[in-house]
C-alpha positions as protocol buffer text, in pm:
chain_id: "A"
residue {
  index: 1
  type: UNK
  ca { x: 1019 y: 74 z: 632 }
}
residue {
  index: 2
  type: UNK
  ca { x: 1374 y: 214 z: 624 }
}
residue {
  index: 3
  type: UNK
  ca { x: 1542 y: -120 z: 541 }
}
residue {
  index: 4
  type: UNK
  ca { x: 1277 y: -185 z: 259 }
}
residue {
  index: 5
  type: UNK
  ca { x: 1352 y: 151 z: 118 }
}
residue {
  index: 6
  type: UNK
  ca { x: 1726 y: 95 z: 128 }
}
residue {
  index: 7
  type: UNK
  ca { x: 1677 y: -230 z: -57 }
}
residue {
  index: 8
  type: UNK
  ca { x: 1488 y: -42 z: -327 }
}
residue {
  index: 9
  type: UNK
  ca { x: 1741 y: 237 z: -343 }
}
residue {
  index: 10
  type: UNK
  ca { x: 2018 y: -20 z: -412 }
}
residue {
  index: 11
  type: UNK
  ca { x: 1826 y: -141 z: -719 }
}
residue {
  index: 12
  type: UNK
  ca { x: 1868 y: 198 z: -867 }
}
residue {
  index: 13
  type: UNK
  ca { x: 2211 y: 333 z: -779 }
}
residue {
  index: 14
  type: UNK
  ca { x: 2537 y: 170 z: -710 }
}
residue {
  index: 15
  type: UNK
  ca { x: 2567 y: 218 z: -331 }
}
residue {
  index: 16
  type: UNK
  ca { x: 2612 y: -33 z: -64 }
}
residue {
  index: 17
  type: UNK
  ca { x: 2326 y: -66 z: 182 }
}
residue {
  index: 18
  type: UNK
  ca { x: 2547 y: 23 z: 481 }
}
residue {
  index: 19
  type: UNK
  ca { x: 2609 y: 354 z: 323 }
}
residue {
  index: 20
  type: UNK
  ca { x: 2260 y: 459 z: 288 }
}
residue {
  index: 21
  type: UNK
  ca { x: 2168 y: 673 z: 603 }
}
residue {
  index: 22
  type: UNK
  ca { x: 1854 y: 854 z: 711 }
}
residue {
  index: 23
  type: UNK
  ca { x: 2018 y: 1177 z: 629 }
}
residue {
  index: 24
  type: UNK
  ca { x: 2148 y: 1066 z: 287 }
}
residue {
  index: 25
  type: UNK
  ca { x: 2027 y: 1294 z: 8 }
}
residue {
  index: 26
  type: UNK
  ca { x: 1899 y: 1110 z: -302 }
}
residue {
  index: 27
  type: UNK
  ca { x: 2076 y: 1332 z: -561 }
}
residue {
  index: 28
  type: UNK
  ca { x: 2373 y: 1472 z: -393 }
}
residue {
  index: 29
  type: UNK
  ca { x: 2483 y: 1171 z: -182 }
}
residue {
  index: 30
  type: UNK
  ca { x: 2337 y: 861 z: -353 }
}
residue {
  index: 31
  type: UNK
  ca { x: 2393 y: 971 z: -710 }
}
residue {
  index: 32
  type: UNK
  ca { x: 2023 y: 958 z: -827 }
}
residue {
  index: 33
  type: UNK
  ca { x: 1905 y: 1132 z: -1141 }
}
residue {
  index: 34
  type: UNK
  ca { x: 1566 y: 1268 z: -1175 }
}
residue {
  index: 35
  type: UNK
  ca { x: 1465 y: 962 z: -1388 }
}
residue {
  index: 36
  type: UNK
  ca { x: 1608 y: 719 z: -1134 }
}
residue {
  index: 37
  type: UNK
  ca { x: 1409 y: 884 z: -869 }
}
residue {
  index: 38
  type: UNK
  ca { x: 1080 y: 890 z: -1050 }
}
residue {
  index: 39
  type: UNK
  ca { x: 1136 y: 524 z: -1151 }
}
residue {
  index: 40
  type: UNK
  ca { x: 1201 y: 428 z: -786 }
}
residue {
  index: 41
  type: UNK
  ca { x: 881 y: 596 z: -681 }
}
residue {
  index: 42
  type: UNK
  ca { x: 690 y: 376 z: -919 }
}
residue {
  index: 43
  type: UNK
  ca { x: 849 y: 84 z: -754 }
}
residue {
  index: 44
  type: UNK
  ca { x: 762 y: 206 z: -404 }
}
residue {
  index: 45
  type: UNK
  ca { x: 401 y: 253 z: -519 }
}
residue {
  index: 46
  type: UNK
  ca { x: 381 y: -107 z: -614 }
}
residue {
  index: 47
  type: UNK
  ca { x: 593 y: -239 z: -316 }
}
residue {
  index: 48
  type: UNK
  ca { x: 384 y: -58 z: -47 }
}
residue {
  index: 49
  type: UNK
  ca { x: 62 y: -47 z: -242 }
}
residue {
  index: 50
  type: UNK
  ca { x: 26 y: 326 z: -218 }
}
residue {
  index: 51
  type: UNK
  ca { x: -10 y: 609 z: -459 }
}
residue {
  index: 52
  type: UNK
  ca { x: 234 y: 905 z: -425 }
}
residue {
  index: 53
  type: UNK
  ca { x: 143 y: 1264 z: -486 }
}
residue {
  index: 54
  type: UNK
  ca { x: 367 y: 1408 z: -749 }
}
residue {
  index: 55
  type: UNK
  ca { x: 338 y: 1756 z: -586 }
}
residue {
  index: 56
  type: UNK
  ca { x: 453 y: 1633 z: -259 }
}
residue {
  index: 57
  type: UNK
  ca { x: 741 y: 1399 z: -370 }
}
residue {
  index: 58
  type: UNK
  ca { x: 919 y: 1697 z: -539 }
}
residue {
  index: 59
  type: UNK
  ca { x: 998 y: 1826 z: -174 }
}
residue {
  index: 60
  type: UNK
  ca { x: 1163 y: 1494 z: -68 }
}
residue {
  index: 61
  type: UNK
  ca { x: 1535 y: 1527 z: -56 }
}
residue {
  index: 62
  type: UNK
  ca { x: 1653 y: 1261 z: 200 }
}
residue {
  index: 63
  type: UNK
  ca { x: 1596 y: 907 z: 277 }
}
residue {
  index: 64
  type: UNK
  ca { x: 1432 y: 1001 z: 600 }
}
residue {
  index: 65
  type: UNK
  ca { x: 1192 y: 1227 z: 445 }
}
residue {
  index: 66
  type: UNK
  ca { x: 1092 y: 941 z: 197 }
}
residue {
  index: 67
  type: UNK
  ca { x: 1039 y: 710 z: 486 }
}
residue {
  index: 68
  type: UNK
  ca { x: 833 y: 973 z: 673 }
}
residue {
  index: 69
  type: UNK
  ca { x: 617 y: 1035 z: 363 }
}
residue {
  index: 70
  type: UNK
  ca { x: 565 y: 668 z: 293 }
}
residue {
  index: 71
  type: UNK
  ca { x: 462 y: 601 z: 648 }
}
residue {
  index: 72
  type: UNK
  ca { x: 188 y: 856 z: 616 }
}
residue {
  index: 73
  type: UNK
  ca { x: 69 y: 673 z: 303 }
}
residue {
  index: 74
  type: UNK
  ca { x: 72 y: 328 z: 456 }
}
residue {
  index: 75
  type: UNK
  ca { x: -124 y: 406 z: 762 }
}
């Protein structure tokens, strides 16, 4: 799950995969804008065949939080 998320992240911001860590914050560390983040969520919905809850994703700040959230949807 983490590796696939890193792959998707690298489609949206200019960061090397090895520089994405579980504790990396989307906005502050990886350079995401709100638009980038919402666009990425759309791709994740397609990639993992899930539907994200807009109310819940506003609390996701780090890559690990995104992984944890996606894992709850995939199960």
